[in-house]
SELUMSE-915885 format. One line per field, with one value per residue (C-alpha): x, y, z; residue number from 1. Coordinates in Angstrom, 2 decimals. Example, Ala and Ser with C-alpha at 12.3 -4.5 7.8 and 13.67 -1.06 7.14 Angstrom:
<recs>
xx: (12.30; 13.67)
yy: (-4.50; -1.06)
zz: (7.80; 7.14)
i: (1; 2)
</recs>
This chain:
<recs>
xx: (29.28; 26.13; 23.25; 24.34; 27.86; 26.61; 24.28; 26.86; 29.37; 26.89; 26.14; 29.86; 30.55; 27.78; 29.10; 32.82; 32.77; 30.00; 31.79; 32.34; 28.73; 27.58; 29.69; 26.58; 24.97; 25.29; 28.28; 29.91; 29.32; 25.75; 24.53; 25.42; 22.31; 19.98; 16.83; 16.47; 13.98; 16.27; 19.18; 17.00; 15.95; 19.59; 20.49; 17.66; 18.27; 22.04; 21.52; 18.70; 20.32; 23.88; 25.94; 25.94; 22.15; 22.86; 19.71; 17.28; 15.88; 12.86; 14.01; 17.61; 19.84; 19.60; 15.81; 16.11; 18.64; 16.30; 13.51; 15.84; 16.75; 13.07; 12.26; 15.11; 14.14; 10.45; 11.29; 13.68; 10.78; 8.67; 6.31; 4.90; 6.33; 4.13; 6.46; 9.66; 13.28; 13.47; 9.95; 6.95; 8.26; 6.21; 7.05; 6.59; 6.60; 8.87; 8.38; 11.30; 9.61; 11.82; 10.34; 11.51; 11.25; 10.38; 8.95; 6.82; 7.46; 4.23; 3.80; 0.86; -0.23; -3.34; -6.14; -7.81; -11.50; -13.41; -15.80; -13.08; -9.87; -10.75; -10.82; -7.61; -5.84; -2.82; 0.30; 2.62; 5.84; 7.69; 11.15; 12.42; 14.05; 15.66; 18.83; 21.91; 22.75; 25.75; 26.94; 29.85; 32.55; 35.64; 34.88; 34.47; 31.45; 30.91; 28.26; 25.97; 23.74; 20.26; 20.55; 16.93; 17.48; 14.23; 12.70; 11.93; 14.40; 12.79; 9.33; 10.66; 12.45; 9.22; 7.34; 9.71; 9.54; 5.76; 5.63; 7.68; 5.32; 2.19; 3.64; 4.58; 1.07; -0.82; -3.26; -4.67; -5.65; -9.14; -8.55; -5.61; -2.77; -1.12; 2.33; 3.44; 6.72; 6.00; 8.39; 8.33; 6.25; 7.85; 6.77; 3.12; 2.66; 3.16; 3.77; 0.55; -1.39; 0.01; -0.84; -4.43; -5.12; -2.99; -1.40; -4.08; -7.42; -9.38; -9.24; -12.90; -12.06; -9.40; -11.05; -8.36; -4.78; -1.96; 0.92; 4.31; 6.33; 9.06; 8.66; 12.16; 12.03; 9.50; 10.93; 9.35; 5.92; 4.04; 1.00; -1.93; -3.64; -6.88; -8.35; -10.88; -12.26; -14.50; -14.04; -10.25; -10.06; -12.32; -9.97; -7.01; -8.95; -10.06; -6.53; -5.23; -7.61; -5.87; -2.38; -0.08; 3.64; 2.99; -0.08; -0.26; -1.80; -4.66; -4.06; -6.40; -3.47; -1.80; 1.81; 3.21; 1.65; 2.33; 0.86; -2.20; -3.53; -3.90; -5.95; -8.08; -8.79; -10.18; -12.39; -10.44; -10.16; -6.46; -4.20; -0.72; 1.55; 4.45; 6.64; 6.24; 8.64; 12.05; 15.01; 17.04; 14.10; 15.21; 18.83; 22.08; 21.95; 19.11; 21.38; 21.08; 22.38; 19.03; 16.92; 15.40; 15.35; 14.02; 10.92; 10.53; 10.23; 7.37; 5.70; 6.01; 4.14; 1.32; 1.13; 1.09; -1.80; -3.64; -3.08; -4.39; -7.44; -8.01; -7.66; -10.11; -12.63; -15.62; -14.97; -14.29; -16.70; -15.49; -17.81; -17.28; -18.84; -15.82; -13.71; -15.99; -16.22; -12.44; -12.27; -14.86; -17.03; -20.13; -22.57; -21.37; -19.92; -16.39; -14.77; -12.86; -9.55; -9.86; -9.66; -6.40; -7.03; -9.13; -11.96; -10.77; -12.44; -10.94; -7.90; -7.23; -7.87; -7.64; -11.18; -10.13; -10.10; -13.75; -14.59; -12.65; -13.49; -17.13; -18.74; -17.35; -17.47; -21.19; -22.71; -25.43; -25.67; -29.42; -30.83; -32.76; -29.62; -27.76; -30.53; -30.54; -26.76; -26.87; -23.56; -21.92; -20.52; -22.57; -21.13; -22.36; -21.95; -22.25; -21.46; -19.53; -20.73; -18.87; -19.76; -18.50; -21.98; -22.60; -25.66; -27.13; -26.25; -27.25; -26.49; -24.67; -24.37; -26.40; -25.97; -29.39; -32.07; -31.35; -27.64; -28.19; -30.48; -27.99; -25.08; -27.06; -28.12; -24.64; -23.05; -25.97; -25.34; -21.68; -20.26; -19.04; -15.98; -13.50; -14.57; -12.37; -10.79; -9.80; -7.56; -8.31; -12.10; -14.30; -16.17; -18.77; -16.97; -18.24; -16.81; -17.85; -16.96; -17.64; -19.17; -18.61; -20.90; -19.25; -20.43; -17.85; -20.29; -23.71; -26.46; -24.52; -24.32; -20.58; -19.52; -16.30; -15.77; -12.80; -11.10)
yy: (0.96; 2.64; 3.94; 7.57; 6.71; 4.51; 7.06; 9.86; 7.57; 6.80; 10.46; 11.41; 8.66; 9.97; 13.52; 12.73; 9.82; 10.39; 8.55; 5.47; 5.32; 5.97; 3.18; 1.01; 3.64; 3.44; 5.81; 8.41; 11.21; 10.26; 11.78; 15.26; 15.12; 13.84; 15.78; 16.98; 14.16; 11.45; 12.87; 12.75; 9.16; 8.14; 9.91; 8.24; 4.76; 4.91; 5.84; 3.41; 0.45; 1.22; -1.61; 0.15; -0.45; -4.21; -5.06; -3.27; -6.38; -5.64; -4.54; -4.02; -0.96; -0.61; -0.33; 2.23; 4.24; 4.12; 5.52; 8.33; 9.08; 9.16; 11.46; 13.82; 14.05; 14.60; 17.42; 18.90; 18.97; 20.88; 18.01; 17.79; 14.59; 13.17; 10.45; 11.03; 11.20; 7.39; 6.83; 5.40; 2.17; -0.96; -4.47; -7.87; -10.93; -13.59; -17.37; -17.66; -15.20; -12.24; -8.92; -7.40; -3.61; -2.04; 1.38; 3.39; 6.95; 9.01; 12.43; 14.68; 17.17; 19.16; 19.28; 22.59; 21.73; 22.34; 19.49; 16.96; 17.91; 15.50; 12.67; 11.10; 9.22; 7.23; 6.92; 4.16; 2.31; -0.37; 0.26; -3.22; -5.94; -9.33; -8.16; -10.31; -13.98; -16.27; -18.47; -20.86; -19.71; -21.92; -23.66; -20.52; -18.56; -15.22; -12.73; -11.41; -8.35; -8.20; -4.53; -4.20; -1.34; -2.17; -3.91; -1.39; 1.51; 2.38; 2.63; 4.73; 7.05; 7.57; 7.99; 10.80; 12.63; 12.21; 13.78; 16.70; 17.25; 17.01; 19.37; 21.90; 21.74; 21.23; 24.04; 21.81; 19.08; 18.83; 15.78; 15.47; 13.11; 10.72; 9.53; 6.32; 4.48; 1.03; -1.03; -4.83; -5.19; -8.54; -9.66; -10.17; -6.43; -5.69; -1.96; -1.38; -3.53; -1.48; 1.78; 0.75; -0.99; 0.84; 4.08; 5.93; 6.47; 7.89; 4.88; 5.30; 8.54; 6.99; 7.05; 5.27; 4.02; 4.17; 1.70; 1.93; -1.28; -2.27; 0.47; 0.54; -1.83; 0.02; -1.14; -4.52; -2.98; -0.71; -2.16; -1.12; -3.64; -2.76; -6.18; -5.36; -2.30; -0.70; 2.92; 2.69; 1.00; 3.63; 6.36; 4.57; 4.31; 7.93; 9.23; 6.96; 8.69; 11.97; 12.99; 11.03; 10.27; 6.57; 4.41; 1.49; -1.81; -2.84; -6.38; -8.73; -10.88; -9.44; -8.76; -8.76; -9.03; -5.81; -3.32; -2.54; -5.91; -4.65; -1.73; -3.99; -6.09; -2.89; -2.44; 0.62; 0.87; 0.48; 0.47; -0.96; 0.64; -1.62; -2.77; -6.34; -9.13; -9.19; -11.52; -10.05; -10.12; -11.23; -11.73; -9.90; -8.70; -6.28; -3.25; 0.22; -1.03; -2.71; 0.43; 2.44; 5.90; 7.70; 5.48; 5.91; 9.65; 9.06; 6.72; 9.36; 11.89; 9.43; 8.46; 12.13; 12.82; 9.75; 10.81; 14.34; 12.92; 10.58; 13.43; 15.62; 13.24; 11.29; 8.78; 5.37; 2.69; -0.57; -3.31; -6.55; -8.51; -7.59; -9.87; -12.77; -11.90; -11.77; -15.42; -16.50; -17.84; -15.69; -15.12; -11.54; -10.40; -9.04; -6.83; -8.43; -6.77; -8.09; -11.75; -13.58; -15.51; -13.40; -14.94; -16.14; -16.50; -18.96; -19.24; -15.48; -13.15; -10.11; -8.73; -7.67; -11.36; -11.67; -8.60; -9.75; -13.46; -13.27; -9.83; -8.28; -11.57; -12.24; -8.83; -7.72; -4.02; -3.16; -2.36; 0.63; 2.02; 1.71; 3.50; 6.34; 6.60; 5.74; 4.84; 5.06; 3.18; 1.10; 0.38; -3.06; -4.61; -8.37; -11.12; -14.33; -16.83; -19.72; -22.03; -19.54; -18.58; -14.92; -13.44; -10.21; -8.32; -4.66; -1.35; 1.15; 3.83; 3.57; 5.05; 4.34; 1.72; -0.16; -0.43; -1.06; -4.03; -5.61; -5.18; -6.91; -9.70; -10.55; -10.54; -12.52; -15.21; -15.60; -19.12; -20.15; -18.54; -20.07; -18.47; -16.23; -17.41; -15.77; -17.73; -20.88; -20.52; -19.98; -16.66; -14.56; -11.71; -8.54; -6.69; -3.77; -3.38; -0.86; -2.26; 0.17; 0.49; 2.47; 2.94; 3.16; 4.83; 6.07; 4.10; 0.86; -2.37; -1.94; -1.11; -1.00; -1.95; -1.01; -3.90)
zz: (24.41; 25.77; 23.66; 23.76; 22.70; 19.84; 18.34; 18.65; 16.95; 14.16; 13.53; 13.59; 11.06; 8.87; 9.03; 8.67; 6.21; 3.69; 0.89; 3.07; 4.17; 0.64; -0.82; -1.36; -3.61; -7.36; -7.48; -5.32; -7.80; -8.73; -5.45; -6.75; -8.93; -6.21; -5.40; -1.80; -1.15; -2.53; -0.51; 2.61; 1.85; 1.57; 4.79; 6.71; 5.29; 5.80; 9.46; 10.23; 8.47; 9.60; 11.10; 14.48; 14.67; 14.60; 12.68; 15.08; 16.75; 18.95; 22.38; 21.28; 21.60; 17.82; 17.94; 20.75; 18.74; 15.77; 17.94; 19.06; 15.43; 14.33; 17.27; 16.41; 12.72; 13.42; 15.83; 13.30; 10.83; 13.33; 14.06; 17.60; 19.10; 21.84; 23.15; 25.14; 24.04; 23.91; 22.62; 24.46; 26.10; 26.59; 27.78; 26.13; 28.31; 26.81; 26.99; 29.43; 31.79; 30.93; 29.74; 26.48; 26.40; 23.07; 22.23; 19.79; 18.60; 18.40; 16.81; 15.96; 13.32; 14.20; 11.63; 10.87; 10.55; 13.80; 13.08; 12.08; 13.93; 16.76; 14.23; 13.07; 10.38; 11.53; 9.39; 10.56; 9.75; 11.67; 13.18; 14.01; 11.95; 12.60; 14.40; 14.01; 13.55; 13.21; 10.37; 9.93; 7.49; 7.05; 10.31; 12.41; 13.54; 11.82; 12.92; 10.19; 10.41; 8.94; 7.95; 6.81; 4.38; 2.63; 5.65; 6.90; 6.78; 3.44; 5.01; 7.89; 5.48; 3.54; 6.85; 7.88; 4.56; 4.49; 7.95; 6.66; 3.73; 5.86; 8.46; 5.77; 4.31; 7.57; 6.76; 4.00; 6.49; 7.93; 10.14; 12.49; 11.67; 14.13; 13.06; 14.76; 14.28; 15.70; 17.77; 17.97; 14.83; 14.15; 17.60; 16.58; 15.90; 19.59; 19.04; 17.11; 19.60; 22.48; 20.75; 20.11; 23.41; 25.97; 24.79; 22.82; 24.51; 21.56; 19.23; 18.34; 16.51; 14.25; 10.86; 8.83; 8.85; 6.25; 6.68; 4.95; 4.89; 2.40; -0.21; -1.71; -4.68; -6.81; -10.12; -9.27; -8.63; -6.23; -4.44; -2.28; -0.01; 1.81; 2.64; -0.10; 1.64; -0.98; 0.16; 0.45; -2.95; -4.49; -3.26; -4.87; -8.16; -7.95; -7.42; -10.18; -12.59; -11.85; -12.93; -10.60; -10.86; -10.15; -9.60; -7.19; -8.18; -5.88; -4.69; -2.86; -1.72; 1.37; 0.24; 3.76; 7.24; 9.08; 11.58; 9.48; 10.67; 14.25; 13.00; 10.84; 13.93; 15.50; 12.43; 11.30; 7.49; 6.64; 3.61; 3.20; 0.62; -0.28; -3.15; -1.92; -1.14; -2.78; -3.19; -0.32; 2.12; 5.61; 4.50; 5.19; 1.57; 2.39; 2.08; 0.57; -2.78; -3.62; -3.15; -6.00; -4.42; -7.49; -7.61; -3.85; -4.47; -6.91; -4.41; -1.71; -3.83; -4.40; -0.71; 0.25; -2.13; -0.78; 2.83; 2.16; 0.40; 3.34; 5.85; 3.96; 2.45; 3.77; 6.50; 4.90; 6.13; 7.59; 6.37; 8.32; 5.48; 3.35; 5.49; 4.77; 1.07; 0.80; 1.91; -0.63; 2.16; 1.58; -1.23; -1.72; -5.04; -5.08; -7.72; -10.57; -9.55; -5.98; -7.06; -6.33; -9.55; -11.89; -13.97; -17.39; -20.78; -23.27; -21.03; -20.72; -17.77; -20.09; -20.67; -24.18; -25.17; -24.16; -26.22; -29.27; -29.25; -28.22; -28.03; -31.21; -33.12; -32.56; -31.87; -34.30; -35.00; -34.84; -38.31; -37.04; -35.36; -38.69; -40.60; -38.08; -37.73; -34.00; -32.43; -28.99; -26.02; -23.56; -20.11; -19.05; -15.62; -15.00; -12.52; -13.16; -10.55; -8.94; -11.82; -14.42; -15.64; -16.62; -14.90; -13.53; -16.71; -16.54; -18.24; -16.05; -18.69; -21.84; -25.31; -26.89; -26.04; -29.29; -28.52; -24.81; -25.55; -27.96; -25.52; -22.77; -25.17; -26.37; -22.92; -21.41; -24.02; -23.13; -22.89; -19.43; -17.91; -15.52; -12.22; -10.09; -6.88; -3.61; -1.22; -3.14; -3.07; -6.12; -5.79; -7.54; -9.24; -10.86; -13.81; -16.02; -19.69; -22.42; -25.60; -28.45; -31.46; -34.26; -37.82; -40.58; -42.98; -42.13; -43.87; -44.36; -42.39; -41.90; -38.41; -36.47; -32.89; -30.76; -29.10)
i: (1; 2; 3; 4; 5; 6; 7; 8; 9; 10; 11; 12; 13; 14; 15; 16; 17; 18; 19; 20; 21; 22; 23; 24; 25; 26; 27; 28; 29; 30; 31; 32; 33; 34; 35; 36; 37; 38; 39; 40; 41; 42; 43; 44; 45; 46; 47; 48; 49; 50; 51; 52; 53; 54; 55; 56; 57; 58; 59; 60; 61; 62; 63; 64; 65; 66; 67; 68; 69; 70; 71; 72; 73; 74; 75; 76; 77; 78; 79; 80; 81; 82; 83; 84; 85; 86; 87; 88; 89; 90; 91; 92; 93; 94; 95; 96; 97; 98; 99; 100; 101; 102; 103; 104; 105; 106; 107; 108; 109; 110; 111; 112; 113; 114; 115; 116; 117; 118; 119; 120; 121; 122; 123; 124; 125; 126; 127; 128; 129; 130; 131; 132; 133; 134; 135; 136; 137; 138; 139; 140; 141; 142; 143; 144; 145; 146; 147; 148; 149; 150; 151; 152; 153; 154; 155; 156; 157; 158; 159; 160; 161; 162; 163; 164; 165; 166; 167; 168; 169; 170; 171; 172; 173; 174; 175; 176; 177; 178; 179; 180; 181; 182; 183; 184; 185; 186; 187; 188; 189; 190; 191; 192; 193; 194; 195; 196; 197; 198; 199; 200; 201; 202; 203; 204; 205; 206; 207; 208; 209; 210; 211; 212; 213; 214; 215; 216; 217; 218; 219; 220; 221; 222; 223; 224; 225; 226; 227; 228; 229; 230; 231; 232; 233; 234; 235; 236; 237; 238; 239; 240; 241; 242; 243; 244; 245; 246; 247; 248; 249; 250; 251; 252; 253; 254; 255; 256; 257; 258; 259; 260; 261; 262; 263; 264; 265; 266; 267; 268; 269; 270; 271; 272; 273; 274; 275; 276; 277; 278; 279; 280; 281; 282; 283; 284; 285; 286; 287; 288; 289; 290; 291; 292; 293; 294; 295; 296; 297; 298; 299; 300; 301; 302; 303; 304; 305; 306; 307; 308; 309; 310; 311; 312; 313; 314; 315; 316; 317; 318; 319; 320; 321; 322; 323; 324; 325; 326; 327; 328; 329; 330; 331; 332; 333; 334; 335; 336; 337; 338; 339; 340; 341; 342; 343; 344; 345; 346; 347; 348; 349; 350; 351; 352; 353; 354; 355; 356; 357; 358; 359; 360; 361; 362; 363; 364; 365; 366; 367; 368; 369; 370; 371; 372; 373; 374; 375; 376; 377; 378; 379; 380; 381; 382; 383; 384; 385; 386; 387; 388; 389; 390; 391; 392; 393; 394; 395; 396; 397; 398; 399; 400; 401; 402; 403; 404; 405; 406; 407; 408; 409; 410; 411; 412; 413; 414; 415; 416; 417; 418; 419; 420; 421; 422; 423; 424; 425; 426; 427; 428; 429; 430; 431; 432; 433; 434; 435; 436; 437; 438; 439; 440; 441; 442; 443; 444; 445; 446; 447; 448; 449; 450; 451)
</recs>
């Protein structure tokens, strides 16, 4: 069966047998209450992870058909597709001397700011998966398909719906957006390498990259990985302080190696959004039934907001020293939340334990502050070095000199912590805490402190 016949067959099956294709969903009737976005997610995932795609191995007919589907959907959403009907092909030389032909799909949304529209953010997702394999059942060989519903039909589905949202709201964008569905990602990120080194000539004007890989199991967590890039992390934190439907957890441990790595090698600030590894990863059980589409919709809204902020905000800076700091091999100080193993006090990594067991147990409310009814919160920043000693204590936001001085004194006198670690190395880590001084009754020595 040729490629055209296969994809026509797949689309006919989707149109004529919706209940059969939807059999892996929670129930046949539950789809009646789906939002338009969830319905679109299900349509994309069911097509991309269908048996006819045969697991989308790099260079296979299934990967090519996936590229054709992505192209068709992007065009249907009004996005300007830059690659051809079958994507942008490239070759990979195999160990046996043969050449494997894979492809990327590239699309473009023009930014509206005259000074920034020639700068880009890239939004990417991988198309390929493991393909097929054989196993012995009752003494006979049986072919199994690695459907890859979460790896990475889920990321592609979100990629397509994000493209739709950005295209609809393109007048809000200052920078231009490049949308790239990468082929042969599992072949050492060949598609992203080809895009950066052969296909796209204006790499120097790519200001940042957003990667979507395995985003369908959000009930187990939603994560953002930036290789400890301070600006990209700050944007995550800033958005999380606003009203958002879901908030990703910043992680210093790379959840999954993917195409963002090729961009990081080019010193382009990058962020991976993912729900992380899961039990069915790289097995034939990675089907639509494991996906949490409702949480995916919440993730999509957050990623859209992040992408718009990235397209409109200051250019994030790539600091090469962050790579060294992330390995624990330099004298630089890294944020508390970027540690693989966070610093711990009395066996707990929860800062509240430090406040309760040390700060609020031994803090002395200044007599003069009591007499004058002075109370407030002091934001104190400090470093826990590789030996666990607290040092470099300073006030970031004071309440009153009397309270500030006491907050610095009590934290400076802290017993040793167990230091944080990144990739097995002890590191200097920095954290900031509020110390609250609160009087129960003015003019008495009684005071209350929030934990």
